[in-house]
N, C-alpha and C positions, 0 to 999 in steps of 0.2 A: 337223661332229658323227660322231661314232665309229659306224662299222660294228659292228652286233651281232650277235653268232650266238646260237643257242640256248641253248647253256650258260654264255654271258657274262652273257645276260639273266636266267637262273634263278638264278646263282649270286648275282646282285647281288639279286633278290627276295629269297632266301635269309638275304642280310645283315641284312635289316630284323627278322628274329627275335631278332637280339642282344640287346637290351633287356626281352626277354621269356623267357629263356633257363630261368627257374624254371618256367613255364607250360609251357613247349615239353616239359622232361622228364616233368613230369606228365603232359604229353597222350600222349607216348610210352608210358609206364608202361601207361595205362589202355587205349592202343590195342593194345599187344600184350597185355595179359591178356585184353581182348575177343577178340581173334583166337584167342590159344590156348584160351578157353574155348568158342568155336564150335567149334573143332577136337576137344574133349573131347566133346562132345555127338555126333559121329558113331562113338566109338568104344565108345558105348554099346548100337550096334545089336545085336551078336553076344550081349551078356549077354541082353539083352530078350528076344532070340528063343529063347537056351537056357532060359531062365527059364519061358517059355510052354509051350515043346516038349519039353524034356527033363525029367527027374526025376532029376537029378545033378549033377555040379559041373562039366559040360561039359569033362572034361578030354582028351576026343578032339578036342574042336575047339581047343581052345587048344594041342594037339600039333600040329595040322596048322596052327596058323597058325606056331608054332614054326619046323618044317619050311618054311613060306615064305619066311620071311626069315634063314633060317641061310646060306643062300648067299654073302648080301651082308654080314651081320654079324659081326665079328670075336667069338672064342669069350668073352672076358672079359667084353665089353659084353653078348653075348648072355644071360650068367648073371644079368647084373644086371637086364635088362630080365624073365627069366623069374622071378626072385625078386619085383620089383614086382607082376608078374602075377599071380604065385599069392596074395601077400597081398591084393590087389585080388578075385580070383576068392574067395577063402576067404571077404573080408567078405559079397560080394554074396549068395554061394549059402549061406549058413549058415541052416540052419531050414527049416520047410515052405515049400511052392510059394507059401501066399499071404504069408508073413513076408518071403519074397523078392521077391515084386514090391510089395510095402509099401515095403520098404526103398529098392528101385530106384527109386519114385514120388517118394521124398523125396528123394533125392540129385540126381533129373533137377531137380526143383522148385527147389533150391537153387542148382543149377548155372543154369539159366535165370534165377531172379531176381537174381542176381549179375551174370550177363551183360548183362541190361538197365539195372541199377544203372551198371553201366562203359560201358555205352553212351550213355546219358544223360549222365553225367558227361565221355565225349569228346565229345559235340555240344557242350555249354554251354562248354568251355574252345576248342573250333575257332573257335564264333561270337564269342567273347569276342576272343581271340587275331586273330581275322582283321579285325575291326573295327577295333580298336587299331590294327594294322597300316597298314590301307586310310589311317584318320585319319593317322598319322604319313607316309605316302607323300603324301596331299593335302596336308597342311602343306607339305611340302617344295616341291611342285610350285609350289603358289601362290605360296610366299615366293622360289623362284627366278622366276617369270614377274615378279613386284615387281621384280626386281633386273635383268632384262634389259633393254639400252639401248633408246632410242627407234628405231633403224635396224630392230631386230629385228619390232619392231609394225609398220613399216612395210609390210613383206611377207607379215603375216599377216593372217588372217579372224579376226575376235574369237570367231564360232561354232566354229571350227575349235579355239580355245584352250579354250572354254568345255567343249568335248565331252574334251579330255584331262582335264580336271579332273575331270570328272563321270564321263562313260561308260566312259575306257580305267580309269580307275582302279577304278571298279566293276568290271569286267571282269577286274581282277588278284585278284578275290577267291578264287576256286577254286584258281588256280596256285600261291597261296602256302601257307597252313597246312593249309587245307581238302584241297588237292590232295596235300600231302606226307603228312599225316595216311593219306588214303586209299590213296594209293600204300602206305605202311607195313602198315595193315592188310589191304588185299587182297592185298600182295604176301607177308606173315605165312600167312594163310589159306588160298593157296596152295601154300606150302611144307609147311604143316601137311597139306593133302590130299593133296600129293605125297608126303611121309613115311608117310602111312598107306596110301596106293598101294602104295608100293613094300615095304612091313613085310606087307601084304597076300598080292601074288604079284608077285614081280620079272619073272616072264615079262610079265603083262600090262600092266606099268608101261614096260617098253621097248617095247612095242607103241604106248604112248600117244606116245612121246617122238618117234616118228618122225612122229605128226600135228602136235605142236606147232608146228614150223618154218611149216607155212600160216598158222596165226592170226598169226605174229609177222610176216611177210611182208605180210600183207594189212593188219594195223593200221599197218606202216610206210608203205605206200602211202598209205593215207587220211591218215597225218599230215600227208604234204607238200601234198596238196590242200587240206586244212584249214586250215591255217596261212595260208595263200596267200589263200584265200577269205575266213578272218576279219580279216585285213589289209583288205581290199577292202572287207568290209561295214562295218568301224568308219571307214574315210574317206568312205564314204558317208553314216553318220551324221552324221560332223563336217559334210559340208557342208548335210545338211538342215537342222541345227543352226545354221549360218551364215545361211541362207535364213531362218530364223524370226527369229533375234535382230535380222537387218537389218530385216526387216518390222515387227517390234513396235518397233523404235527411230525407225523413219523413218513411224510409223503415220500423224502428220498431212500428211506430204507423198504418202503412197499416197492417202489421204481427197481430199487436194485435188486431184490429179488423176484421181481416178476410176478408181485401179488396183488396187482388191478384187480384181478378176477376175484380171488378171495375175497379183497375186502369187500367188494360190491356185494358179492353174495352174502355178508355176514350183515352189511348195511341193508341189504332187502330183507333178511331175516328179522331184524327187529324192528325195520318199517313195517314188515307185514304183521308183526306181533303188537304193534302199536295201533294199526289200522284195523284190528280185530278187537282189539280192547275199546277203542274209542267207539267204533261201531256198535258193540255190545252195550257201552253205556248210553250212547245217543238213543237208542232203541227204549231203553225206558225212559230218558227225558223227553222224547216225542210223543212217547203212549200217552202222557199225563193230560195232553191238552184235548186229543180227539176223545179218549174215553170221559174225561171231566165234562166234556161239552156234550157227549151221547147223552149221558145221564141227567144233564140240563135239558136238552132237548126230550126225553123222556118224560121228564120233569114238566114241561111246559104243555104236551099233549096232554097229560093228565089234567092240569089247571084248567086248559081248554075246555075240555070238556065239562069238568066241574063247575067253571065261570058260566059257560054256555047256559047250564040248568037254572043257575041263580037269575042272570038277565030273562029268561023265559018266564020264571018265577015273579018278576018284577022286585027283586031283590036286589039288584046292581043294575046301574045305568049302563049303556051300551058302551058310552063314550069312558068311562071309567073301567070297565073290562079292558077296553084298547088299552089305555094306559098303564094298567097294570100286567097286560102282557107285552107292550113293549117294554116296561121294567125289566121283567124276568128276563127276556131276550137280551136286554140291555145288560143286565148283571152278569149275562154268560162270559162278557168280553173281561171286565176285571178278574173274575173267578178263574177264566182260562190263563190271564196275564200271571195271577198268584200261582197258579200250578206249574207254569212253564218259568216263573222267577225261582219256584223251588230248584228248581233244576240248576240255574244259576248259582243261587247261595250253595248247593251240596257241593258244588264244583269248585267254589270258592272257599268252602272250610275244608276241604281236603289240600288244597292247596294252602290254604294258611296253617293246616297242622303242620305240612313240610317246611315250611317257611320259620316256625317257631320253633320246631326242632332244633334249627340252627340258632337262631335269638336264644334260646334257653340253655345253648351251652356256656360254659365259665370260661371266658376270654384270658388272655396270658395277665393282663394287667390286673386282673382281679385278684390273683393269686402272688402278685410281686408285694415286695417290700415296700418301706417309704423312705428310707436312709439315701441320699443322694450322694453318689461318689464322680470326684473329680478327676482321678489321677492314681496311678499305681507308684507307690512309694518304695514298700520292700518287695513284694512279689507274689504269686500264686502258688496254693497249696491245694492239692486233692489230699483230702482226708478220708480212708477208708470207703471210696466211692463205689457203690455197685450199681447197675441199671439192667434193668428188664423191659423189653417191650410188653405192649396190652395183651399180647398172644403168648406170654410168659417166658418166650426165648430170652435167657440172660447174656447180656453182652460185655459187662464188665464185671469183675468180681474183686473185690475189698483192693482198689486201687491207692496207693500212697504214690504222692509224686510232688516235688517243689520246685517252682521256677522262678529264679532270683528276677529282679527287676533288670530289662535289657538283654536277657538271655536270649539266645536262640536253642531252643530246644526241638528236634527231631523225632516224630515220631514213625517206627518203619515197624513193617512186619507182613504176615501174608493176608491175604484178601479175606475180610471176614473176622479178623482178630480183633476189633472194637477202636482202631484209631480215629475215625472219623467220629465215631458217637463219644470218644473220649473229648473231642474238641468241641463237639457240639452241647456238650453240657455247659463249657464255660460261659457262652453268651444266654443260656439258660433257655435253648431252643426246646431242650428235653429235662425233666427234674429226676435227680438221682432218686433210684428207689430207695437208696442208703447211703449214708455217710454225708461229708459237706465238701464243698469248695470254698476256698477262701480267699479274699483278695487283701491283703494287710491286716489279716487276721478276722475280717469281717465276714461271716458267711453270706454268698450272694443270694441266698434265699430272701435275705433281709434288705438286701439293697433296691433302689427304685429300679425297676427294669429298662427305662429308657436312658437314664444316665449311665447304667451299667454298658448296654449296647453302645452308648456314644463312645465309649474306649476301645471300641475294636472294628478293625479293618477286616474283611475277609475276602480271600480270591480262591474260587473253587476249580475242580477240574472243567466242570460244566458252567462255562461264563453265560450267565443273564444279563442279556442286553434287550432295549426297548426298541419299537419302533419308532425311533425319535432322531433328534440331529447327534451327530459326535458330542458337540457341547453340553448337549442336556443328559445324555449318557455318563458322560465323566462327570458332570457337575451333580449327577443324582443326588436328590435331599439335601443340596446346598442352594438355597435361596439367596438371588441377588448377586449370584456369583461372578467376579470380575475376570474378564477373558485371560488376563495376563497370568492369573493363578491356574485356569485350566491349561493354559500353553505350557507352564512351568511343571506340570504334574504330567504333562504328556511328555515333554522332553523327558522328565526323568524315568518314566517308563518306556522310552523307545519307540514311543507312537507318533511323535512330531511331525518326522518325515513322511510317513505314508499317509497322514493326513493330510499334509501339504499338497499332496499329489491326487487329492481328491476334487470333483468338480466344484464343490461348493466349500471345500474345506471344512472348518468345524460346524457349518450349517448343513451336511451332505446328510440326508436322511440314510440310514443302514439297514432297514427293512427289518421283517420281522423277526426277533431274536439275533438279529445281525447278519442275517443270512449273505450279506453283499462283501462280508471280510470272510477273510481265513481265519484258521483256527488262532494262529499267533496274533494276529490283530486283534481280535476279541479278547484274548489274553492280556495283551497289552493295554487294550481300553479300561479292563477289570484293574489292572494294576494301576493305571494311572487314575483311576476313581478312588483308591485306597489311598494313594498318594495324597491326593487333593483333601481328602478327610483327615489326614496327619493323625491315623490312630495312635494310641499308646500302646494297645496290644493287638497284635496282628496273627492270623491264622491263614495259614496257605495249605488248601487240600489238595494235593496233585495238581499242583498249578501249571508244570509243564510236562505232565505222563503223556498227553496226547499231540504233541508236537512232533514236527520234522527237526532234526538237527540244526539248522540255520533258524530258526524259530524258538527253538529252544535256546540256543546261546543269547539270544537278543533277550528273551522274556527272562532267563536265567540273571543275567548283567542287571535287568531291571528290577528284579526280586532282590540281588544281593545290594543294591542301593535303598531300597525299599525298608530292608530290616535293620538297617542300621541305628542303634539309639533305642531299637523297641523290642517290648517283649514280645516273643514269636513262637509258635507254633508252626512247626512245618510237617506235613504228612505227605508221605513220598514212596512209592515204590521204587523209582530209580535211584538206588544209594550213590551215584556219583553227583547228584543233586544236594545231597547233604552232609557231605565229606567236611565242610567246612563249618557246621554246627557246633554251638559251642558244648551239648550233650547229644545222643542218640539213645532214645528210649526204644527198646525191642519190646513188642508188645504181640502176645500169642494168646488166643483164646481169652481173652478179656484179663489177663494177666499180665505184669510185667515181668520178663525174665532177664533182661539185662539193660545196664547202663553205663555210659561211659562216651569217648570220643571215638573218632573213625578209628585212631591208631590202636587205641585199647582195645576195643572190639573185635579189630582184624586178627590178632593174635590169639585171642580167646574163643576156645572149644565151644561153640554155641551156635546158636539160630543165626546170626547175623553174619557170622563168617561162613555158613552154609549158604547164604542167600547171597552175598558177597561173591561168592566162586559161581554160582549160578548164572548170575548176570555179566560176570566178566570173563565166563567160558574157561574157568582155571581148573 
């Protein structure tokens, strides 16, 4: 996984704006206009005071204002500013006092109405873009998880992955569009306020600049604490989600062992840990605003004292001091918003780091070959295959095995011998540590992964069904499948009879993981799914081990029908289910110890005869 820093994470998040560039431009324009109109409202303070308290054109005040900025503004620019100001002043101050006041109120109303319309448009655009981008990230993340190898899931908790797709992606909301728009808006409002402040009195403005670094230093210190705390809070949420998912998935076991209280206590523990980390994070987040505002208020008091001295000394007009103070107080809002926004962005960056950790993992397809394969003509060969998990535990060692086309080969042996791993290597659920697996002489590592797996049908002990109809579970992965084909597959799997007795037949919902079905019914649906796919290679992993005698007989009959004409690997503990296999391979400690038919192995001194005697009680 790549190491992520804040700038890299934010740059990657901003890249998701690409498809929405038209809306982004519109959002930028509305944000700039909204900020500009907010600043314009401040400049209306001196004219309003002049209308109320002076019976003239406020020429003295205007002149004072001009003197205030003449030190900093070049002569040509100053003339243009004075010209615009004179025209605006003539428009505002024409007529009697009542006419001027009425005209001012109309101007103010129009400006505020326009500002609110722009604010609404900005909010709607922000929400639309945010949710569209989150959908895109969520789709990409879920798609990537689907493409990750099984080895990745071996070391992951389901709840953690769910939390990444739900909580972490949701936490990105403020860091992408809304955060960027708020940064633009509040930064512009701050710049506008600063321009007004400098325009009014450069002396007071320089005094203000001295106090700004205190605020910046405070926000920087809080940011570091905030991102670290946010990461811990999100990890605690993932742990809590994992406990929740496990307890709900295993609710039958929980109830069977009377462990409801234990599970509740475990959830309470993780819930309390999340609360502790979240509160610690929020303490830093909420500290930013009052601390920043307090420093701002302190600066305002100092400026009020110094500005008052300038007014008393006739170096500054009272209405301009009023505008300066209002601008100072007004800028507190944008600065406070920026400090609050910092906490949202830091939280989003912590989530982004967790999301990109998943997105940066190499997917199965990235390691796949490109040679398509459409069938098995000769057979399958395991050539000195060894395999070890990432924790270093060796499961298979130098396995050599040849399976002819159409042959039924059974893998038997004690638990943990490596039987299932040997089968899992064939569809490339895992990659051999050394050695090769060949189909018709071609290394499976060079084959296109999708076409390789298209050859295979897999039925496992743990039947995976979805909360959908019987029809959709059997036709899983088959688009526009006809009912007749599904019914034929169900009949071949001895499933049609019990399906017909269901309330809605093939349209019956079977519940989460098929909870409304018995073990034998689930297994027969899984076999029907494999029959419908009509695979050339079949893998049956303990397909009948957990069934009662009656269900086992029905499933075994369906299995016998399914394996005809197919290259088949059968993994079984019950040796009675593999007596008719063309060949039986005995695996122990990751090696092949015996091979032959049931009749050959039963008379041979070795592991198979020992296992057989244990099972039949001889």
